[in-house]
MDAnalysis code that builds the backbone (N, CA, C; Angstrom):
import MDAnalysis as mda
import numpy as np

u = mda.Universe.empty(333, n_residues=111, atom_resindex=np.repeat(np.arange(111), 3), trajectory=True)
u.add_TopologyAttr("name", ["N", "CA", "C"] * 111)
u.add_TopologyAttr("resid", np.arange(1, 112))
u.add_TopologyAttr("resname", ["MET", "LEU", "GLY", "PRO", "ARG", "ALA", "THR", "ALA", "LEU", "ASP", "GLY", "GLU", "ARG", "ARG", "GLU", "LEU", "GLU", "ALA", "ALA", "LEU", "ALA", "GLU", "GLN", "PRO", "ALA", "PRO", "VAL", "ILE", "ALA", "LEU", "HIS", "PRO", "ARG", "THR", "LEU", "ALA", "ARG", "TYR", "GLU", "ALA", "GLN", "LEU", "LEU", "ARG", "LEU", "GLN", "ALA", "ALA", "LEU", "ALA", "LYS", "GLY", "LEU", "SER", "ALA", "ALA", "ASP", "PRO", "GLU", "GLY", "MET", "ALA", "ALA", "LEU", "ARG", "ASP", "LEU", "VAL", "GLN", "THR", "VAL", "THR", "VAL", "HIS", "PRO", "GLY", "ALA", "LYS", "PRO", "GLY", "LEU", "VAL", "VAL", "VAL", "ASP", "ILE", "SER", "GLY", "ARG", "LEU", "ASN", "ALA", "LEU", "LEU", "GLY", "LEU", "ASP", "PRO", "PHE", "ALA", "HIS", "GLY", "GLY", "ASN", "GLY", "GLY", "SER", "GLY", "GLY", "ARG", "ILE"])
u.atoms.positions = np.array([
    [-27.056, 49.102, 9.239],
    [-26.090, 48.754, 8.080],
    [-25.466, 47.587, 8.002],
    [-25.312, 46.969, 9.188],
    [-24.817, 45.483, 8.837],
    [-25.724, 44.854, 8.145],
    [-26.610, 44.956, 8.208],
    [-27.865, 43.761, 7.345],
    [-27.390, 43.987, 6.107],
    [-27.632, 44.974, 5.298],
    [-27.270, 44.973, 3.853],
    [-25.616, 44.512, 3.640],
    [-24.587, 44.666, 4.186],
    [-23.245, 44.308, 4.063],
    [-23.494, 42.493, 4.453],
    [-23.960, 42.051, 5.849],
    [-24.172, 40.657, 5.889],
    [-24.815, 40.073, 4.397],
    [-25.882, 40.508, 4.194],
    [-26.433, 40.053, 3.255],
    [-25.829, 39.789, 2.189],
    [-25.006, 40.690, 1.636],
    [-24.204, 41.017, 0.170],
    [-22.910, 39.784, 0.526],
    [-22.350, 39.463, 1.902],
    [-21.389, 38.790, 2.196],
    [-21.949, 37.383, 2.109],
    [-23.251, 37.099, 2.259],
    [-23.847, 35.608, 2.413],
    [-23.974, 35.041, 1.166],
    [-24.067, 36.273, 0.264],
    [-24.449, 35.895, -1.323],
    [-23.278, 35.526, -1.647],
    [-22.060, 36.429, -1.514],
    [-20.800, 36.085, -2.199],
    [-20.533, 34.742, -1.789],
    [-20.366, 34.306, -0.597],
    [-20.152, 32.869, 0.193],
    [-21.067, 32.045, -0.562],
    [-22.207, 31.985, -0.881],
    [-23.175, 31.140, -1.577],
    [-22.614, 30.688, -3.092],
    [-22.264, 32.149, -3.412],
    [-21.773, 31.893, -5.080],
    [-20.374, 31.083, -4.860],
    [-19.359, 31.290, -3.958],
    [-17.860, 30.825, -4.140],
    [-18.540, 29.269, -3.961],
    [-19.261, 28.855, -2.766],
    [-19.519, 27.222, -2.241],
    [-20.151, 26.765, -3.601],
    [-20.967, 27.415, -4.508],
    [-21.682, 26.765, -5.774],
    [-20.187, 26.542, -6.800],
    [-19.187, 27.680, -6.923],
    [-18.216, 27.502, -7.890],
    [-17.300, 26.387, -7.566],
    [-17.314, 26.363, -6.275],
    [-16.126, 25.285, -5.648],
    [-16.756, 23.681, -5.848],
    [-18.239, 23.850, -5.747],
    [-19.123, 22.143, -5.446],
    [-18.808, 21.516, -6.962],
    [-18.532, 22.736, -8.230],
    [-18.855, 22.394, -9.496],
    [-17.478, 21.848, -9.755],
    [-16.395, 21.932, -9.305],
    [-15.188, 21.488, -9.298],
    [-14.452, 20.259, -9.106],
    [-14.320, 19.680, -10.134],
    [-14.060, 18.347, -9.598],
    [-12.803, 17.941, -8.561],
    [-12.853, 16.892, -7.955],
    [-11.958, 16.998, -6.755],
    [-10.636, 16.929, -7.210],
    [-9.639, 17.255, -6.776],
    [-8.465, 17.372, -7.047],
    [-7.514, 16.001, -6.846],
    [-6.996, 15.495, -8.220],
    [-6.297, 14.124, -8.141],
    [-5.175, 14.236, -7.366],
    [-4.802, 13.228, -6.360],
    [-3.730, 13.086, -5.765],
    [-2.816, 12.009, -5.868],
    [-1.615, 12.513, -6.356],
    [-0.842, 11.327, -6.885],
    [0.509, 11.085, -5.908],
    [0.509, 9.631, -5.388],
    [1.711, 9.511, -4.281],
    [2.623, 8.658, -4.892],
    [3.834, 8.736, -4.480],
    [5.049, 8.140, -5.183],
    [4.594, 6.619, -4.744],
    [4.971, 5.878, -5.755],
    [4.848, 4.043, -6.163],
    [5.255, 3.600, -4.155],
    [6.710, 4.024, -3.999],
    [7.123, 3.631, -2.882],
    [5.996, 3.604, -1.851],
    [5.415, 4.981, -1.815],
    [4.507, 5.314, -0.313],
    [3.352, 4.478, -0.476],
    [2.840, 3.999, -1.578],
    [1.964, 3.511, -1.648],
    [1.933, 1.708, -1.373],
    [3.119, 1.647, -1.756],
    [3.577, 0.015, -1.548],
    [3.921, -0.175, 0.128],
    [4.413, 1.142, 0.582],
    [4.612, 1.008, 1.918],
    [3.346, 0.837, 2.903],
    [2.229, 1.820, 2.426],
    [1.017, 1.704, 2.759],
    [0.506, 0.344, 2.827],
    [0.408, -0.105, 1.741],
    [-0.412, -1.271, 1.331],
    [0.527, -2.495, 2.583],
    [1.784, -2.482, 2.514],
    [2.218, -3.495, 3.408],
    [1.735, -3.168, 4.672],
    [1.751, -2.201, 5.251],
    [1.545, -1.927, 6.617],
    [-0.128, -2.186, 6.797],
    [-1.058, -1.958, 5.728],
    [-2.366, -2.682, 5.630],
    [-2.401, -4.168, 5.753],
    [-1.456, -4.837, 5.220],
    [-1.587, -6.289, 4.728],
    [-0.887, -6.594, 6.633],
    [-0.138, -6.223, 6.710],
    [0.479, -6.100, 8.747],
    [-0.535, -6.186, 9.409],
    [-1.477, -5.098, 9.181],
    [-2.578, -5.122, 10.342],
    [-3.726, -6.175, 10.128],
    [-4.037, -6.300, 9.028],
    [-4.444, -7.342, 8.923],
    [-4.428, -8.831, 9.206],
    [-3.121, -9.028, 8.922],
    [-2.513, -10.437, 9.537],
    [-2.658, -10.282, 11.227],
    [-2.409, -9.146, 11.441],
    [-2.512, -9.063, 12.952],
    [-3.799, -9.071, 13.874],
    [-4.797, -8.469, 13.136],
    [-6.096, -8.597, 13.442],
    [-6.983, -10.236, 13.123],
    [-6.390, -10.463, 12.183],
    [-6.949, -11.882, 11.952],
    [-6.270, -12.827, 12.933],
    [-5.251, -12.603, 13.588],
    [-4.198, -13.424, 14.745],
    [-5.131, -13.220, 15.990],
    [-5.758, -12.139, 16.049],
    [-6.334, -11.504, 17.337],
    [-5.538, -10.491, 18.040],
    [-5.758, -8.942, 18.247],
    [-5.074, -8.141, 19.001],
    [-5.216, -8.472, 20.580],
    [-4.312, -8.895, 21.282],
    [-4.293, -8.667, 22.553],
    [-3.036, -7.560, 23.303],
    [-3.152, -7.708, 24.610],
    [-1.937, -6.706, 24.989],
    [-0.566, -7.567, 25.095],
    [-0.864, -8.870, 24.939],
    [0.397, -9.566, 24.806],
    [0.858, -9.742, 23.359],
    [0.266, -9.393, 22.477],
    [0.704, -9.165, 20.963],
    [1.343, -7.897, 20.461],
    [2.673, -7.773, 20.677],
    [3.354, -6.561, 20.279],
    [3.164, -6.308, 18.866],
    [3.427, -7.283, 18.135],
    [3.162, -7.326, 16.609],
    [1.864, -6.333, 16.074],
    [0.953, -6.912, 16.863],
    [-0.464, -6.362, 15.934],
    [-0.590, -5.151, 16.889],
    [-0.090, -4.716, 17.943],
    [-0.483, -3.225, 18.655],
    [0.737, -2.226, 17.833],
    [1.727, -3.054, 17.237],
    [2.750, -2.224, 16.512],
    [2.109, -1.616, 15.259],
    [1.383, -3.056, 14.581],
    [0.856, -2.760, 13.023],
    [-0.382, -1.483, 13.368],
    [-0.851, -1.726, 14.184],
    [-2.055, -0.803, 14.505],
    [-1.247, 0.626, 14.694],
    [-0.316, 0.964, 15.519],
    [-0.079, 2.031, 15.972],
    [0.685, 2.935, 14.321],
    [1.431, 1.929, 13.525],
    [1.958, 2.133, 12.527],
    [0.820, 3.235, 11.241],
    [-0.438, 2.776, 11.631],
    [-1.514, 3.441, 10.788],
    [-2.322, 4.069, 11.776],
    [-2.620, 3.892, 12.637],
    [-3.759, 4.905, 13.209],
    [-2.443, 5.981, 13.826],
    [-3.152, 7.357, 14.107],
    [-2.724, 8.288, 14.723],
    [-3.415, 8.905, 15.581],
    [-4.720, 9.507, 15.721],
    [-5.552, 9.721, 16.501],
    [-6.953, 9.082, 16.343],
    [-7.630, 8.963, 17.628],
    [-8.866, 8.375, 17.485],
    [-9.526, 9.302, 18.330],
    [-10.668, 9.832, 17.823],
    [-11.560, 10.881, 18.497],
    [-12.929, 10.413, 18.437],
    [-13.770, 10.256, 19.884],
    [-15.036, 9.702, 20.060],
    [-15.999, 11.044, 20.323],
    [-16.996, 11.475, 19.670],
    [-17.794, 12.477, 20.126],
    [-19.273, 11.987, 20.063],
    [-20.229, 12.970, 20.687],
    [-21.583, 12.386, 20.439],
    [-21.968, 12.398, 19.195],
    [-22.834, 11.474, 18.824],
    [-23.558, 11.651, 17.430],
    [-24.702, 12.420, 17.128],
    [-25.449, 12.160, 16.179],
    [-26.702, 12.983, 15.699],
    [-27.811, 12.710, 16.838],
    [-27.734, 11.431, 17.065],
    [-29.018, 11.184, 17.785],
    [-28.278, 10.425, 19.201],
    [-29.439, 10.955, 20.550],
    [-28.979, 10.414, 21.675],
    [-28.496, 8.815, 21.825],
    [-27.336, 8.173, 22.199],
    [-26.938, 7.011, 22.184],
    [-26.209, 6.732, 21.258],
    [-25.898, 7.743, 20.410],
    [-24.927, 7.162, 19.164],
    [-23.635, 7.816, 19.555],
    [-22.428, 7.560, 18.865],
    [-21.296, 8.093, 19.069],
    [-20.610, 8.126, 17.472],
    [-19.789, 9.144, 17.359],
    [-18.999, 9.096, 16.176],
    [-17.576, 8.800, 16.474],
    [-16.817, 8.215, 15.692],
    [-15.660, 7.879, 16.093],
    [-14.803, 8.076, 14.554],
    [-13.963, 9.364, 14.945],
    [-13.084, 9.705, 13.781],
    [-11.382, 8.806, 14.116],
    [-11.241, 8.244, 13.115],
    [-9.937, 7.752, 13.349],
    [-9.018, 8.449, 12.054],
    [-7.967, 9.274, 12.474],
    [-7.083, 9.854, 11.667],
    [-5.559, 9.168, 11.740],
    [-5.581, 8.916, 10.373],
    [-4.126, 7.966, 10.395],
    [-2.988, 8.366, 9.455],
    [-1.990, 7.778, 9.421],
    [-1.149, 8.028, 8.911],
    [-0.982, 8.494, 7.040],
    [-2.168, 8.012, 6.598],
    [-2.572, 8.282, 5.331],
    [-3.093, 9.620, 5.334],
    [-3.454, 10.045, 6.147],
    [-3.951, 11.626, 6.130],
    [-2.763, 12.545, 6.273],
    [-1.540, 12.344, 6.750],
    [-0.339, 13.029, 6.600],
    [0.140, 12.786, 5.316],
    [0.123, 11.770, 4.927],
    [0.768, 11.552, 3.403],
    [0.160, 12.291, 2.310],
    [-1.218, 12.410, 2.609],
    [-2.120, 13.417, 1.501],
    [-2.279, 14.557, 1.759],
    [-1.652, 15.199, 3.086],
    [-1.783, 16.334, 3.540],
    [-2.991, 16.753, 3.753],
    [-4.005, 16.197, 4.449],
    [-4.958, 16.099, 4.912],
    [-4.987, 16.922, 6.306],
    [-5.792, 18.095, 6.613],
    [-5.774, 18.585, 8.140],
    [-6.787, 17.882, 8.948],
    [-6.331, 17.191, 10.074],
    [-7.334, 16.572, 10.806],
    [-8.474, 17.290, 11.407],
    [-8.516, 18.726, 11.399],
    [-9.507, 19.667, 12.054],
    [-9.979, 20.447, 10.975],
    [-10.024, 19.974, 9.909],
    [-10.858, 20.607, 8.914],
    [-12.290, 20.746, 8.954],
    [-12.694, 19.942, 9.913],
    [-14.362, 19.741, 9.984],
    [-14.640, 20.162, 11.418],
    [-13.825, 21.719, 11.799],
    [-14.483, 21.795, 13.143],
    [-13.850, 21.408, 14.324],
    [-12.459, 20.960, 14.274],
    [-11.886, 20.488, 15.475],
    [-12.134, 18.931, 15.746],
    [-12.798, 18.370, 14.760],
    [-13.298, 17.106, 15.337],
    [-12.476, 15.668, 14.661],
    [-11.407, 15.936, 14.330],
    [-10.779, 15.169, 13.477],
    [-11.169, 14.311, 12.136],
    [-12.194, 15.327, 11.708],
    [-13.298, 14.615, 10.593],
    [-12.686, 13.830, 9.365],
    [-11.269, 14.454, 9.164],
    [-10.881, 13.795, 7.975],
    [-10.501, 12.461, 8.023],
    [-10.788, 11.589, 8.835],
    [-10.396, 10.369, 9.446],
    [-11.489, 9.631, 8.956],
    [-11.473, 8.324, 8.781],
    [-12.518, 7.425, 8.709],
    [-13.559, 7.555, 9.627],
    [-14.897, 7.734, 9.624],
    [-15.973, 7.470, 10.557],
    [-16.269, 6.108, 10.734],
    [-16.681, 5.951, 11.636],
    [-17.502, 4.569, 11.936],
    [-18.654, 4.830, 12.922],
])
């Protein structure tokens, strides 16, 4: 009895996935001050990185902490490769769930 029900549910899931794939991605509008602050943080980080981050550079470390919230490292698709997921403050501003992709912080930038 589980076989036909599972097949029907799988068909429904595929239909829903197809319908969602056809919809355009939602446009997210952020307040101009939020964007300006984020841009200022990026410029601060860029300047700190250009100067060179070190343990003796509290400005650089503070700039990095302002933007990066979590860093998750896990095995990549092939042996010897790793995936680094960086979740930052922009994720919180956009309301993105860092665990939306199976608990691996997948909404951050991937390196």
